[in-house]
BALUM-111150 format. One line per field, with one value per atom (N, C-alpha, C, CB): residue in one letter; atom name; x, z negated, y negated. Coordinates in pm, whole numbers. Glycine has a CB too. Layout:
REM residues N
code = (a; ...);
site = (CA; ...);
east = (X; ...);
up = (Z; ...);
north = (Y; ...);
//
This chain:
REM residues 88
code = (m; m; m; m; n; n; n; n; r; r; r; r; f; f; f; f; i; i; i; i; a; a; a; a; k; k; k; k; c; c; c; c; f; f; f; f; a; a; a; a; g; g; g; g; i; i; i; i; i; i; i; i; s; s; s; s; l; l; l; l; i; i; i; i; h; h; h; h; i; i; i; i; s; s; s; s; t; t; t; t; i; i; i; i; l; l; l; l; a; a; a; a; l; l; l; l; g; g; g; g; a; a; a; a; a; a; a; a; v; v; v; v; f; f; f; f; y; y; y; y; y; y; y; y; y; y; y; y; s; s; s; s; d; d; d; d; h; h; h; h; n; n; n; n; s; s; s; s; d; d; d; d; i; i; i; i; r; r; r; r; h; h; h; h; y; y; y; y; l; l; l; l; e; e; e; e; a; a; a; a; y; y; y; y; g; g; g; g; v; v; v; v; p; p; p; p; e; e; e; e; s; s; s; s; s; s; s; s; f; f; f; f; l; l; l; l; l; l; l; l; v; v; v; v; t; t; t; t; l; l; l; l; a; a; a; a; a; a; a; a; f; f; f; f; i; i; i; i; g; g; g; g; y; y; y; y; v; v; v; v; l; l; l; l; v; v; v; v; m; m; m; m; g; g; g; g; v; v; v; v; l; l; l; l; s; s; s; s; t; t; t; t; l; l; l; l; v; v; v; v; a; a; a; a; i; i; i; i; n; n; n; n; q; q; q; q; n; n; n; n; l; l; l; l; e; e; e; e; i; i; i; i; l; l; l; l; n; n; n; n; s; s; s; s; k; k; k; k; s; s; s; s);
site = (N; CA; C; CB; N; CA; C; CB; N; CA; C; CB; N; CA; C; CB; N; CA; C; CB; N; CA; C; CB; N; CA; C; CB; N; CA; C; CB; N; CA; C; CB; N; CA; C; CB; N; CA; C; CB; N; CA; C; CB; N; CA; C; CB; N; CA; C; CB; N; CA; C; CB; N; CA; C; CB; N; CA; C; CB; N; CA; C; CB; N; CA; C; CB; N; CA; C; CB; N; CA; C; CB; N; CA; C; CB; N; CA; C; CB; N; CA; C; CB; N; CA; C; CB; N; CA; C; CB; N; CA; C; CB; N; CA; C; CB; N; CA; C; CB; N; CA; C; CB; N; CA; C; CB; N; CA; C; CB; N; CA; C; CB; N; CA; C; CB; N; CA; C; CB; N; CA; C; CB; N; CA; C; CB; N; CA; C; CB; N; CA; C; CB; N; CA; C; CB; N; CA; C; CB; N; CA; C; CB; N; CA; C; CB; N; CA; C; CB; N; CA; C; CB; N; CA; C; CB; N; CA; C; CB; N; CA; C; CB; N; CA; C; CB; N; CA; C; CB; N; CA; C; CB; N; CA; C; CB; N; CA; C; CB; N; CA; C; CB; N; CA; C; CB; N; CA; C; CB; N; CA; C; CB; N; CA; C; CB; N; CA; C; CB; N; CA; C; CB; N; CA; C; CB; N; CA; C; CB; N; CA; C; CB; N; CA; C; CB; N; CA; C; CB; N; CA; C; CB; N; CA; C; CB; N; CA; C; CB; N; CA; C; CB; N; CA; C; CB; N; CA; C; CB; N; CA; C; CB; N; CA; C; CB; N; CA; C; CB; N; CA; C; CB; N; CA; C; CB; N; CA; C; CB; N; CA; C; CB; N; CA; C; CB; N; CA; C; CB; N; CA; C; CB; N; CA; C; CB; N; CA; C; CB; N; CA; C; CB; N; CA; C; CB; N; CA; C; CB; N; CA; C; CB; N; CA; C; CB);
east = (2568; 2587; 2497; 2560; 2372; 2282; 2333; 2143; 2393; 2446; 2557; 2499; 2645; 2754; 2700; 2847; 2601; 2543; 2473; 2443; 2402; 2333; 2432; 2245; 2544; 2644; 2712; 2749; 2743; 2802; 2706; 2842; 2580; 2480; 2460; 2348; 2465; 2454; 2571; 2447; 2691; 2807; 2798; 2933; 2748; 2730; 2627; 2687; 2518; 2416; 2474; 2295; 2558; 2620; 2710; 2702; 2787; 2871; 2787; 2962; 2676; 2589; 2526; 2479; 2489; 2434; 2533; 2397; 2655; 2758; 2786; 2888; 2803; 2837; 2721; 2875; 2597; 2484; 2470; 2356; 2483; 2473; 2585; 2478; 2706; 2817; 2797; 2949; 2746; 2725; 2616; 2688; 2507; 2401; 2449; 2276; 2523; 2579; 2676; 2648; 2761; 2857; 2785; 2957; 2679; 2604; 2541; 2496; 2482; 2423; 2530; 2346; 2641; 2750; 2804; 2863; 2829; 2883; 2784; 2919; 2656; 2552; 2551; 2414; 2560; 2552; 2686; 2496; 2797; 2927; 2973; 3031; 2922; 2965; 2842; 3050; 2828; 2709; 2711; 2695; 2823; 2832; 2864; 2941; 2804; 2837; 2773; 2794; 2828; 2776; 2638; 2871; 2613; 2484; 2373; 2484; 2398; 2298; 2267; 2347; 2371; 2350; 2278; 2484; 2310; 2245; 2096; 2312; 2063; 1924; 1847; 1914; 1913; 1849; 1816; 1938; 1900; 1875; 1750; 1996; 1717; 1598; 1479; 1627; 1493; 1381; 1352; 1261; 1449; 1430; 1475; 1510; 1384; 1425; 1518; 1302; 1599; 1696; 1630; 1780; 1511; 1444; 1400; 1323; 1392; 1345; 1457; 1236; 1581; 1693; 1683; 1825; 1653; 1643; 1527; 1625; 1418; 1307; 1345; 1185; 1421; 1468; 1563; 1537; 1651; 1744; 1668; 1845; 1568; 1487; 1409; 1390; 1356; 1283; 1377; 1217; 1499; 1596; 1630; 1725; 1646; 1678; 1562; 1712; 1439; 1323; 1310; 1193; 1331; 1329; 1436; 1346; 1554; 1664; 1627; 1792; 1570; 1534; 1430; 1480; 1334; 1230; 1288; 1121; 1368; 1424; 1521; 1495; 1611; 1710; 1648; 1825; 1541; 1469; 1410; 1359; 1352; 1296; 1407; 1221; 1519; 1630; 1689; 1740; 1704; 1757; 1663; 1781; 1533; 1436; 1444; 1293; 1462; 1474; 1598; 1479; 1708; 1829; 1808; 1950; 1742; 1717; 1625; 1655; 1524; 1433; 1511; 1317; 1599; 1679; 1768; 1765; 1831; 1918; 1838; 1994; 1718; 1636; 1582; 1520; 1549; 1504; 1613; 1455; 1737; 1847; 1864; 1978; 1848; 1858; 1748; 1850; 1625; 1514; 1532; 1383; 1584; 1607; 1717; 1643; 1817; 1925; 1882; 2044; 1781; 1731; 1642; 1654; 1580; 1488; 1550; 1368);
up = (5739; 5602; 5508; 5587; 5550; 5467; 5447; 5529; 5550; 5540; 5436; 5677; 5437; 5339; 5197; 5370; 5177; 5044; 4999; 5045; 5088; 5053; 5015; 5169; 5088; 5055; 4922; 5167; 4898; 4769; 4654; 4768; 4674; 4570; 4546; 4609; 4649; 4633; 4553; 4770; 4578; 4500; 4354; 4561; 4332; 4194; 4121; 4193; 4188; 4126; 4090; 4220; 4176; 4145; 4022; 4265; 4011; 3892; 3766; 3911; 3778; 3663; 3621; 3694; 3718; 3687; 3604; 3816; 3653; 3585; 3446; 3668; 3434; 3303; 3204; 3318; 3250; 3159; 3108; 3229; 3195; 3153; 3056; 3275; 3083; 2991; 2858; 3055; 2861; 2737; 2651; 2769; 2712; 2635; 2578; 2722; 2657; 2607; 2494; 2719; 2506; 2400; 2274; 2447; 2289; 2173; 2098; 2216; 2171; 2106; 2038; 2209; 2104; 2045; 1920; 2148; 1929; 1816; 1700; 1859; 1731; 1628; 1547; 1691; 1615; 1545; 1490; 1638; 1536; 1485; 1362; 1594; 1342; 1229; 1153; 1278; 1028; 950; 898; 834; 910; 867; 987; 757; 1100; 1224; 1229; 1345; 1313; 1333; 1398; 1418; 1477; 1545; 1442; 1644; 1339; 1233; 1164; 1130; 1131; 1065; 1156; 1019; 1283; 1380; 1391; 1518; 1399; 1409; 1280; 1443; 1167; 1039; 1030; 923; 1084; 1082; 1160; 1138; 1262; 1342; 1300; 1487; 1189; 1134; 1203; 1139; 1275; 1343; 1248; 1478; 1210; 1121; 1192; 1068; 1112; 1169; 1250; 1059; 1210; 1277; 1420; 1196; 1453; 1586; 1677; 1576; 1645; 1728; 1870; 1665; 1881; 2014; 2094; 2003; 2026; 2096; 2148; 2004; 2068; 2112; 2230; 1995; 2223; 2334; 2459; 2296; 2444; 2558; 2617; 2516; 2531; 2579; 2656; 2461; 2606; 2676; 2812; 2591; 2818; 2944; 3043; 2920; 2996; 3085; 3138; 3012; 3050; 3095; 3199; 2978; 3176; 3271; 3406; 3216; 3402; 3526; 3604; 3495; 3535; 3604; 3671; 3506; 3598; 3652; 3767; 3542; 3745; 3848; 3966; 3790; 3941; 4052; 4147; 3998; 4092; 4176; 4256; 4089; 4189; 4260; 4368; 4161; 4338; 4437; 4556; 4373; 4529; 4637; 4727; 4580; 4669; 4749; 4838; 4659; 4785; 4867; 4980; 4780; 4950; 5054; 5163; 4992; 5123; 5221; 5311; 5150; 5252; 5331; 5430; 5238; 5386; 5476; 5588; 5399; 5558; 5662; 5759; 5598; 5711; 5802; 5897; 5722; 5850; 5940; 6049; 5861; 6015; 6115; 6219; 6048; 6173; 6266; 6356; 6188; 6300; 6380; 6483; 6290; 6450; 6545; 6662; 6473; 6642; 6748; 6848; 6687; 6804; 6895; 6966; 6821);
north = (919; 880; 960; 731; 986; 1064; 1206; 1068; 1262; 1397; 1402; 1445; 1303; 1296; 1285; 1178; 1199; 1181; 1309; 1063; 1375; 1499; 1608; 1547; 1619; 1720; 1690; 1730; 1564; 1526; 1554; 1377; 1520; 1543; 1692; 1478; 1774; 1919; 1973; 1988; 1921; 1963; 1921; 1905; 1800; 1752; 1837; 1603; 1873; 1957; 2092; 1974; 2149; 2278; 2269; 2328; 2163; 2144; 2127; 2023; 2054; 2036; 2169; 1933; 2253; 2385; 2467; 2460; 2474; 2554; 2500; 2556; 2368; 2311; 2325; 2165; 2313; 2327; 2469; 2285; 2566; 2706; 2740; 2800; 2695; 2720; 2649; 2675; 2526; 2451; 2514; 2306; 2557; 2622; 2755; 2643; 2829; 2956; 2934; 3031; 2833; 2803; 2755; 2697; 2678; 2630; 2747; 2531; 2841; 2958; 3041; 3044; 3062; 3140; 3072; 3161; 2943; 2867; 2862; 2725; 2852; 2847; 2976; 2823; 3089; 3218; 3265; 3322; 3211; 3256; 3179; 3244; 3059; 2976; 2929; 2855; 2975; 2942; 2798; 3037; 2730; 2591; 2501; 2576; 2533; 2462; 2324; 2544; 2239; 2104; 2108; 2022; 2211; 2223; 2239; 2341; 2318; 2338; 2205; 2442; 2129; 2000; 1901; 1942; 1904; 1816; 1849; 1829; 1977; 2017; 1987; 2164; 2006; 1974; 1825; 2014; 1741; 1597; 1560; 1522; 1639; 1613; 1698; 1638; 1770; 1847; 1978; 1766; 2032; 2161; 2272; 2166; 2363; 2471; 2570; 2545; 2639; 2733; 2843; 2794; 2883; 2995; 2962; 3038; 2835; 2799; 2747; 2694; 2778; 2733; 2790; 2774; 2918; 2978; 2918; 3130; 2882; 2818; 2680; 2807; 2606; 2474; 2489; 2399; 2587; 2613; 2653; 2722; 2739; 2782; 2664; 2893; 2578; 2460; 2366; 2386; 2348; 2264; 2324; 2247; 2455; 2521; 2509; 2668; 2526; 2514; 2371; 2556; 2273; 2134; 2106; 2041; 2161; 2146; 2209; 2210; 2328; 2398; 2318; 2539; 2262; 2183; 2059; 2143; 1984; 1860; 1890; 1781; 1983; 2013; 2088; 2095; 2161; 2226; 2124; 2317; 2019; 1912; 1844; 1808; 1813; 1747; 1838; 1705; 1967; 2061; 2074; 2199; 2073; 2081; 1958; 2096; 1841; 1720; 1725; 1597; 1776; 1788; 1888; 1831; 2000; 2101; 2046; 2228; 1971; 1910; 1814; 1835; 1734; 1639; 1714; 1551; 1822; 1898; 1963; 2004; 2015; 2077; 1973; 2154; 1855; 1748; 1705; 1628; 1702; 1666; 1770; 1651; 1898; 2005; 1990; 2144; 1961; 1945; 1822; 1934; 1715; 1594; 1615; 1478; 1694; 1717; 1806; 1780; 1891; 1979; 1905; 2096; 1799; 1730; 1613; 1685);
//
């Protein structure tokens, strides 16, 4: 059962990786292609100046990498432990 859950979770993490990278890329593209975009209004509502949009995007990406890195490491540890248990 643990093996099944670990494989499902690994697949979910892969989908989240792809969707996050595409979403951040689309947000940057949309931000710079449309000067009256919803992203600009959303950031203005939270007090983020236009000049620091890339910094906010970079901070979101770094936060994502840290959180998902920890989760990916836990899945890898679980998979390696199963291999070690099956050998003994």
